[in-house]
C-alpha positions in Angstrom: -61.3 -70.8 31.8 -58.0 -69.2 31.1 -58.1 -67.3 34.4 -58.6 -70.5 36.3 -55.7 -72.2 34.5 -53.5 -69.2 35.2 -54.5 -69.2 38.9 -53.8 -72.9 39.1 -50.4 -72.4 37.5 -49.6 -69.6 39.9 -50.7 -71.7 42.9 -48.4 -74.6 41.6 -45.5 -72.2 41.3 -46.1 -70.7 44.8 -46.4 -74.1 46.4 -43.2 -75.2 44.5 -41.3 -72.2 45.9 -42.6 -72.9 49.4 -41.6 -76.5 49.1 -38.0 -75.5 47.9 -37.7 -73.1 50.8 -38.8 -75.7 53.3 -36.4 -78.2 51.8 -33.6 -75.7 52.0 -34.4 -75.0 55.7 -34.6 -78.6 56.5 -31.3 -79.3 54.6 -29.4 -77.0 56.9 -30.2 -79.1 59.9 -30.2 -82.4 58.1 -26.6 -82.1 56.8 -25.2 -82.7 60.3 -27.8 -85.4 61.0 -26.9 -87.3 57.8 -23.2 -87.1 58.6 -23.9 -88.3 62.2 -25.9 -91.2 60.9 -23.2 -92.4 58.5 -20.3 -92.2 60.9 -18.1 -95.2 61.3 -17.6 -96.9 64.7 -14.1 -95.2 64.9 -15.7 -91.8 64.3 -18.3 -92.5 67.0 -15.6 -93.4 69.4 -13.6 -90.3 68.4 -16.7 -88.1 69.1 -17.3 -89.7 72.5 -13.6 -89.4 73.4 -13.5 -85.7 72.3 -16.6 -85.0 74.3 -15.1 -86.6 77.4 -11.6 -85.1 76.9 -13.1 -81.6 76.8 -14.9 -82.1 80.1 -14.2 -81.1 83.7 -14.0 -84.7 84.9 -11.2 -85.4 82.5 -9.2 -82.4 83.8 -9.9 -83.4 87.4 -8.9 -87.1 86.7 -5.6 -85.9 85.2 -4.8 -83.5 88.0 -5.4 -86.3 90.6 -3.4 -88.8 88.5 -0.4 -86.5 88.1 -0.6 -85.5 91.8 -0.5 -89.2 92.9 2.2 -90.2 90.4 4.5 -87.3 91.3 3.9 -87.7 95.1 4.5 -91.5 94.9 7.7 -91.2 92.8 9.2 -88.4 94.8 8.8 -90.4 98.1 6.1 -88.1 99.6 3.7 -91.0 100.1 6.4 -93.2 101.6 6.2 -95.8 98.8 9.0 -97.1 96.7 9.3 -95.0 93.5 8.8 -96.9 90.3 9.4 -93.9 88.0 11.9 -91.6 89.7 12.5 -88.0 88.7 12.5 -86.8 85.8 9.5 -89.2 85.4 10.4 -90.8 82.1 7.5 -93.2 82.1 5.0 -90.5 82.9 6.5 -88.3 80.2 6.1 -91.1 77.6 2.6 -91.8 78.6 1.5 -88.2 78.5 3.3 -87.7 75.2 1.5 -90.6 73.6 -1.8 -89.5 75.1 -1.3 -86.0 73.6 -0.4 -87.4 70.2 -3.6 -89.6 70.1 -5.8 -86.8 71.5 -4.5 -84.4 68.9 -5.2 -86.9 66.1 -8.7 -87.5 67.4 -9.4 -83.7 67.6 -8.1 -83.2 64.1 -10.4 -86.0 62.8 -13.4 -84.4 64.5 -12.5 -81.0 63.2 -12.1 -82.3 59.7 -15.5 -83.8 59.7 -17.0 -80.6 61.2 -15.2 -78.6 58.5 -16.7 -80.8 55.8 -20.2 -80.2 57.3 -19.6 -76.5 57.4 -18.4 -76.4 53.8 -21.6 -78.3 52.7 -23.8 -75.8 54.7 -21.9 -72.9 53.2 -22.3 -74.3 49.7 -26.0 -74.9 50.3 -26.4 -71.3 51.7 -24.7 -69.9 48.6 -27.0 -71.9 46.3 -30.0 -70.7 48.2 -28.8 -67.1 48.2 -28.2 -67.3 44.4 -31.6 -68.7 43.9 -33.2 -66.0 46.1 -31.2 -63.4 44.1 -32.7 -64.8 40.8 -36.2 -64.7 42.3 -35.8 -61.1 43.5 -34.4 -60.0 40.1 -37.4 -61.7 38.4 -39.8 -59.9 40.8 -38.1 -56.6 40.1 -38.4 -57.2 36.4 -42.1 -57.9 36.9 -42.5 -54.7 39.0 -40.5 -52.8 36.3 -43.0 -54.1 33.7 -45.9 -52.8 35.8 -44.0 -49.5 36.4 -43.6 -49.1 32.6 -47.3 -49.9 32.0 -48.1 -47.1 34.4 -46.3 -44.7 32.1 -43.0 -44.3 34.0 -39.6 -44.9 32.5 -37.3 -47.4 34.1 -34.3 -45.6 32.7 -35.1 -42.6 34.9 -34.0 -44.7 37.9 -30.4 -45.9 37.4 -30.4 -47.9 40.6 -33.5 -49.8 39.5 -31.9 -50.3 36.1 -28.8 -51.8 37.7 -30.9 -54.1 40.0 -32.8 -55.5 37.0 -29.5 -56.9 35.6 -28.7 -60.5 36.4 -26.2 -61.0 39.2 -22.6 -61.2 37.9 -21.2 -63.9 40.2 -17.9 -64.2 38.3 -17.4 -60.4 38.5 -18.1 -60.4 42.3 -15.7 -63.3 42.7 -13.0 -61.5 40.7 -13.4 -58.3 42.7 -13.1 -60.2 46.0 -10.0 -62.1 44.8 -8.4 -58.7 43.8 -9.3 -57.2 47.2 -7.8 -60.2 49.0 -4.7 -60.1 46.9 -4.3 -56.3 47.6 -4.8 -56.9 51.3 -2.3 -59.7 51.4 0.3 -57.5 49.5 -0.3 -54.7 52.0 0.2 -57.0 54.9 3.4 -58.3 53.5 4.6 -54.8 52.7 7.2 -53.7 55.2 7.4 -49.9 55.6 10.7 -50.1 57.6 12.5 -51.6 54.6 11.0 -48.9 52.3 12.4 -46.2 54.6 15.9 -47.6 54.5 15.9 -47.8 50.7 15.1 -44.1 50.2 
C-alpha cells in the first residue's frame, strides 16, 4: 500500500515537472503573441509602417520620387520648377519623414526590448529552477553514494556542487568584473606615461 502511494506521489511530481517545463517552453513563444494581441491601433500601424519602410519597394519609391523631384525642379523635364535648388520644400518633407520614421522605429524597438526583457527574466527563472532541481538530484545521488559506503567529502567538486547556488555572490562577482573592465577601458596609458 505504501509503495503504491509513493509511486503515485512520484508520478504526480514527474507530471508536475513536465507540465512546468511545457508551460515554460510555451511561455517563450507566447510572450510575443500576447504582446501582439494587446497592441493598440497606433502600435499596429507603427508595425506595418516599419515593415514597409524597411522594404525594397520603399527604397525604390523614394529613389523614383527624388529623381523626378530633382529633375523637375532643375528644369531637366522642361517643366516649370515649383521648388528650385536648394530644394527647401523637399528638404522639409524629407526631414519630417525622417523624424516620424525615427520615432516609429524607436517605438517598435522599445516594445521589442520589453518582450526581450520578459523572455530573459523567464529564462533566468527557468534556469534557476533547473539549477535547484539539479542540486536536489545531486543531493539524492550523494545520499545513495554515501549508502554505498563512499564518502562525499572525498570529492571536493561534488561537495561544492551540493551547495545551493549563490545567486547574490555570482551577481556581485559579475558586477566587480564589469566595474574592473570599465575602469580598464577608461584607463589611458598615454597619460600614465607622461606623468612618470
